[in-house]
C-alpha angles and dihedrals in degrees: 000000000000090000092050090052091049091049091048091052091047091050090052093049091045090051091050091049092049090048091052092048090050102043102037093068089045089052092048090049090050089055094055121088136190114234121202124185152139127244117213137167127239092280093052092256112146115247112226117205097015115157118241114184138162109258111251092012108073091173090069106070148104139199126238120259131230090290094049091250130137142178122205135168115217137158114276114266095027125129126236122222112210119190142163135174111278095014134096111255114249129211117206134173115256108246123179131205097042140065107252123204118218120194119203118206119218118254100213092188097044113142088222094052111129115235125194112227100174146279094048092306121131131179134190110249094244089064097049119119096179136063115273131165119196140193118188129217089246090060091047091051092056093066122041111225132162098237142020092243093057090054091062095063110126093349102104127044114243094018113113114198123184135162119233089233140314097284118127109270093007115173118265112222120207126194122183118206093339094320097272090260127023100189098097125032096225091042093063096055118107122238114268118211120183115189088334095312120114112233136179094243143337097235095110097049112105111234088223088069096053125104096179145339118216121188116203108206109176134051094247084077103023094051088080085069091048114180096027101040101074094105096042132270130260111202117195119192116192123211116285131224115265133201118241139076119329112280130189126200125189123192127179142158140180120210131190117204134193137177109276096211146348139223119242113240135176116285122228097274095047091043093055091047088051091051090052088052089059096059120092120210099275123126094234095054095044089048090050091051091049089048092052105034109008133239113354089222091061099055092121089079087073093061089083097034122117116267113212107220098203092184088062095042097045101030103020099094126105105230122193123231118201131194128185125181131177122185125186123186142158142101144141134289089274102042124028126178136193125173132168134188120197130183119188121184113183121180121198129228087239113080116258094015127116147108132236120196131183120188132184122186123179131180123188116185114193122188106208094178140336089284106029129063137166129212123196119191116177116177132186131189128183119187130183120189125192118194126007107258121252092331093052102053096112127315096315098031123227091334087063091057092049094047094045113123113259090220138029090216115213091356089074088066106026125066115220122198108234090217093062099049134073106259095210093050093047098041095101093043090054087066092078092182141004086259088070088051091052091049090050091052111058127179129176126172130188126190129184121186124184120185125181121188130179129181131191117198120190121182096206095183133342106301096008117097131175119200130184121190125185124179134175129188132192121192124188121187134182122192114189122189127182126184116197125220094268096057128101089245090057091047088064090053105053092280091293125133122264128210129195130187124189121187125183135176126196124195120193134171135176127190117191129180122186137178116203125189126183123188137175120194127205112350118005115277094016106097109013123182134179127180131190128191121180148174127195139183125193132187130181130174133168131202120197131190125186129189129178130181133180142184094062116165108275096247096047111136113232096241091051090054093051092047093050114023087173088080085077134041117268112232105161132032125165136170129188138177116201123227107260114262105221132178132184118196141184122187143168141184135192126192129186134177134176111217088330085286104097115035134181133175131191125191134179132178135177120198129188116196132187089214089083132060121260108281093036100051097099126074126184123209122185130173140181130192138170143182139199118206102207092180089070092058117105093239091063100045093095092057096086096174092066111080096176137004111178132166117205130190129177141178126183151137130237133172146226128210099160096141133109121277122254096030089128096058140046118274124210139194126201116233137168090222127080131233131113104353145156097235140304125285138180125245120178089345095304130106117257135173128234103224128188108259131211133010097264118098112220121252116192091185098066114118143175120312106228130200120201113199132194121188134184121180147159125219109202127180125177139186097016092312097313090124126032127182128181119180116183134187121197138181117192126184120194113195133184090030112206112228136155101237129195115251132187112285089225086083089067089247135078104209143033132189108239142169096243108179147287134305130189128209119196124179154148129229131192130190122184121178141154149112117300091189133008129179138145094277103024142046129181117188135179135194130190129186132181136173134192118193129176125185128205131186103225098185144331124223123242130017096308113088094188139044119207125205140176122216112262089213096055121024106215121191090251139024108284101185130053137187104211132173113259094017135095125265114253100036117154117224126199147105125313109240112231104182125258130322105259130212089248089070092061140059120224107235110180102306097337136085114232119193115245121233110281095029110131113248110235098168091120092059121028099337135263104270136117110280097022120123111268128206133200119263102229105158148345142201090297094047097259135087112286103180093254127103108225142126091300090068095060113109142158107302101163147015118215095195113102112230091210131015137163142095147251134212142193122206133172149163131209115182104303096347124093135178139183132187125185127192129186129193142182120188137198105004132130133223138182111249092209092162090061089046091055090047090053097054144058091237107150092000126128139165090260090050109028117191131211125234138201118295089241087074094066124137094271095055108031131073108263138199099193118063132211088230114097130220121238089264091057097255124127119261106258114201089184089070089059098039094049093042096240093122118000121202128164091216089058089058091050092051091044091056095044096051092048098042095107102026116136103187134055125244107263089220088069093057112074101144132064109237111165111236138163097259089079097041107103136181107250098195112146146165114208133190094222095188144329124204132189119188140178128200113208116233113270090230088066101039096044089068087060094050091254121128095192134011121179126178122192145170126213135191117199129196089000093161141358118196108211143131092222114122098209130081095275135348095214103090140152116311095178097083098106114221093000108052131155100038109147106206133138094346124161105249122245120247137212118242138207116192141187120192146175133209113194128179125188 
């Protein structure tokens, strides 16, 4: 019995034990789930090779396939850790039964971020020894912009980005660390490299096509590009083909734009009073005024007359800009394809202005074997420009619109028979508005660019790779101009229209061969070597044809003239073929690092260019750089809050040959006419003369411009990459500066290209970035950049210690810029404005004003009379004030170099919402407000073509010659009658002095020359909200039912505000003007934009 009971108990316990052994595994199995998902980046692009592991169990993990998909079994309730190089790791809850979508956010300061440094070579950021700034395609995709260059604004320290003006498709100018040399606009541009092919700019590359932009800033990296890398290098890498199922992406936006501000000008009443002020007491001028505006005593009728606000009428519309982009990609391991088509139609706020651009970019990657692959990359761009920017708005450009009279006076009410009036006298009045002027000035440009690239990659053995790249580009451009019968051009041709057509074709090819070898000795990542050897050939040639015809019938439409130039009479036809620009290059690079702790890089390049005479054709450009990663040292391993502490130093040389060909030898043209020539020749059996061609005297001694750079920097990263700081100091010396100098006209020429001296740029850059907040559902990041650059002219060659220049945009009456030893580049020279001459400085002698002793003599400028602008007497021939205003009194009145420039941004994501805001700033720099100068003078004005002026020059502020006080006979007091001795009355002089006693501005009619002076030098400092974007990505549960994998909607505001004290349209103006930058004249105004967009992936 006892035994049976024991056995029963044992059977029960055994049953319980068996039950536990049976059900526990089933329970455990019931607690495990299978997670399926897709990993994408911020743009919706699938991430191939991303790591997905169970948190706390790194042995349980997978990587994503070609479609970014994964499948992983984990215990229920566990978290997944998803990571990929260059992205912030993401933790997500494991959820079974549905396909989850995981979005990785780019880590722009990741130590493992891959940076392109040229010629197919990439490095992770932690191994860099040189200075590189980068912007990823994900960042570009967050903010819709028209061009790649625009997307760089404020993003990289030491990189100054400005647009030429606000015209549709306006060029984006980029200057890196002062541009190396600032003497010539083209010379200061960086080198642009797109997928290994050197291009003129990146303005026509759609941002939707870009994978990354890397900016090389010091010669340790740019020396590999030798002759063309002296001003830095901008490398653009477009998106590559990827294996996987076929994917389609569609991006579009619509943007409304409007003028962001206006200038205040005189209204109709003030304008007519001002025109009366400009007449002197002669019967012909008084008669002309009466003919145009009526009786001077009846001016009050204009107080209620309509004022035509031409800024509103010409630039007051709200044009719509549209962008459409379709990208298709996919393929297998052996053949991968990516192709994109983009159409961008941007309309300007100025009537009849705009740009249309169509781009197609295709990449086909073919794997021929395990070691050999081919890449084909054809690209096509079509561009159509209407209008000609600020300079092309009518005959006189934008300035013509601003100066246009706000009323046509009596002509608005009285019909005049064209047969009874003098056509020449009435020509300007026939243009009833600036719109007529725009219609009379027609410009249309077409540009077609075809680029074909092919690359062969052969992995000869493990670590040794040969690559051959060949690329050829053809560019065709047409520039059509038509001048109607009311234009100044027609006036010179019997009042008949004129048509001009310019065609040019540029052929360019580049062939590059490189051999790359990578080697690691002993254990992996101990001794790491990489070597690069290369050879490159470049060829560029341009053909230009020009045709002009005149005497077209007056009502000929522009397009009819272009289609049949025979309707007119041909009067000029030229054709030219440029001398080929060829370059032969050899280069090499060696990199070594020990455990990624001690790093060194050596580069050397030799370039031979046909732009220089034999003996000076070759330039040699070496560099060396190194880095020490202190954070890898044993003594810093216990400091866990420091992720990286690296010191970098670099020294190198790069070059610049951005000048025209044939400047070292004589150029000739063949003509049937005589004149100065180098002998007679025979062409087609007839005698012809070889004449000297061009205005530039040859110089066989010109040689390479060379930039020597020195760089010292720290790369600091804290708290696992949450905070990243990079301060950099640089010192660049550019010697043998290339500049087209003025020479005595007795040579038969006016200019000569010369190596004129040496300039130094010194500066400091700072980049701070990181995450202010990071959680599972939300991220808030900030980035700040700043740059300080100071230039110095070390010395100038020859006897002259200064080079003077006048702005090509605005022809002042004297040289307003000077390159002088010991000074900065970009200094503005002129007179110091000292108010107006007052009555106290003169004695009244009869009916004249005679200057008292000690009054400065300004007869050589605007005259020495009460009310005229007065300047300070600073010096004279003997170096001290002499009482006379002349060239000796000109001094430094402005500095165009910003003391501080950069940008800052905020970006964030909360669940499916994202936002991005970008600000740019430039502080403490001067510019010439030449537009205001023109609007404060009578330059180019006449009674037959009266011009308007700024509202500041109204009757209450300006010096006047007609008073509001009436004579006994009811006529206005006219001081002109007294001053010009037509009718002299003492009471007139009394009234004249009383009405001008408190005036603060001169009368614009007294200013008919352009002398640069400090009144129009303004501080251009500004802070701009470049753009702000808010987006929302719809839940995948919703969009998957529509066959859409990702759908994002967003809104963007651009140029919403600009805080500045500048009185013009916008203080951010062209920096690419060589020795004469920052002259604000005739520029197309910027606009404010409001945008709605969609990103759709299928």
